[in-house]
C-alpha positions, 0 to 999 in steps of 0.5 A: 544479489542478495536474499532478504527475509522480511524479519530483518527489514526494519519495521517503520512507524508511519502513524499510530495506525500504519506501520511498513517494511520496505525493500527497494530496487532500482526500478521496484518497491515492494512494502509489507504493510500493517494497518489498525481496524478503521484506518482510511488511506485517503484518496490519492494517485500517483504515477506508479503502477500498483499491485496489492495483495491482502494477506489478513484482514479486509480493504475496501477500495474506491477507485475514482476517475471517470468510472468510479468503482468499489471493490472489496478485497479478502485475503488472498485477493489481488488488484492491479491499479493502473498509474495515475487512477485515483484511490482510496481504501478503508481498512476492515479489522486489522490488516496486513497487506503486501504492495508493489509498485513500478517504478520505485516509490521515491516518495515513500523513501524520501519521506515525502508521503505526507497523505500517510503521515497526517 
């Protein structure tokens, strides 16, 4: 067991409007993510349960499925996204947010997250 400081975690450039830092354990992944204003996370789903906390800026989420819904998250807001629920997000202003997933995001670790890389 060891302590990790976000300042020591490598900043990965995913695309010109998205950067992230990733810390992963055996069964969970946590990421600190930075988006430029207007960036759209395309509609997608995954088998992971996801918890998102907005630190800075705003994110407008769209949730698909049988009961489509929109949700605006402001700094300090947190949303729990169940596994396999289609979701997308639009960033309003520069956004800093923290995401947590269980099980861990192996697609983010092996680079097969093409929906974000454009």
